[in-house]
C-alpha positions in Angstrom: 43.2 -16.6 -40.1 41.7 -16.9 -36.6 41.2 -20.6 -36.7 43.9 -21.2 -34.1 42.1 -19.0 -31.6 38.8 -21.0 -31.9 40.6 -24.1 -30.9 41.6 -22.6 -27.5 38.2 -21.0 -26.7 36.4 -24.1 -25.3 39.3 -25.0 -23.1 39.5 -21.5 -21.5 35.8 -21.5 -20.8 36.0 -25.0 -19.2 38.9 -23.8 -17.0 36.9 -20.8 -15.8 34.0 -23.0 -14.9 36.2 -25.5 -13.1 38.1 -22.8 -11.2 34.8 -21.4 -9.8 34.0 -24.7 -8.0 30.8 -25.1 -6.0 29.4 -22.4 -3.8 30.2 -23.0 -0.1 28.4 -20.1 1.5 24.8 -20.0 2.6 22.3 -20.3 -0.3 18.6 -20.7 -0.6 15.4 -18.6 -0.9 15.9 -16.9 2.5 19.5 -15.9 2.1 20.2 -12.1 1.9 16.7 -11.0 3.1 16.6 -8.7 6.1 14.2 -9.3 9.0 11.6 -6.8 10.1 13.6 -6.4 13.3 16.4 -4.8 11.4 14.1 -2.2 9.9 12.7 -1.5 13.4 16.2 -1.0 14.8 17.0 1.4 12.0 13.8 3.5 12.5 14.4 3.6 16.3 18.0 4.7 15.8 16.9 7.4 13.4 14.3 8.7 15.8 16.9 8.8 18.6 19.4 10.7 16.4 16.8 13.2 15.3 15.6 13.8 18.9 19.1 14.3 20.2 19.8 16.8 17.3 16.6 18.7 18.2 17.4 18.8 21.9 21.0 20.0 21.2 19.7 22.7 18.9 17.3 24.0 21.6 20.0 23.9 24.2 22.5 25.7 21.9 19.9 28.3 20.9 19.1 29.1 24.6 22.8 29.3 25.4 23.5 31.6 22.4 20.6 33.9 23.4 21.8 34.1 27.0 25.4 34.8 25.9 24.4 37.6 23.6 22.1 39.1 26.2 25.0 39.0 28.8 27.4 40.6 26.4 25.0 43.4 25.5 24.4 44.2 29.1 28.1 43.8 30.2 27.4 40.9 32.5 29.6 37.9 33.2 28.4 35.1 30.8 29.1 32.4 33.4 27.2 34.1 36.3 23.9 32.4 35.8 22.1 34.1 38.7 23.0 37.6 37.4 22.0 36.8 33.9 18.7 35.2 35.0 17.9 38.3 37.1 18.7 40.7 34.3 16.8 38.7 31.7 13.8 38.6 34.1 13.9 42.3 34.6 14.1 42.9 30.9 11.2 40.5 30.4 13.0 38.1 28.1 13.7 35.2 30.5 12.7 31.9 28.9 10.3 30.1 31.2 9.7 27.1 29.1 10.3 23.7 30.6 14.0 22.9 30.3 15.0 19.5 28.8 17.2 17.2 30.9 19.6 17.1 27.9 
């Protein structure tokens, strides 16, 4: 019943093997392996991204705290001198070292 299909099977397999040809790309035991420099670069980039995120969070938290204080005391949010003076009088001025970010 399926005798006619078995006659074609070897020729189809041969055609697939012939169609693939020889590999022309780089081959060998070292192909596809990453160097330790790549891992170092990834770790350094991750540290940079995390430190920038941390610095942004600190900056945004201070900004938000100052803005809420200014709104509570009916001060102009953008008048830094007035907000600093009022926060110092209230005893809530942040005296920690400010980051250059």
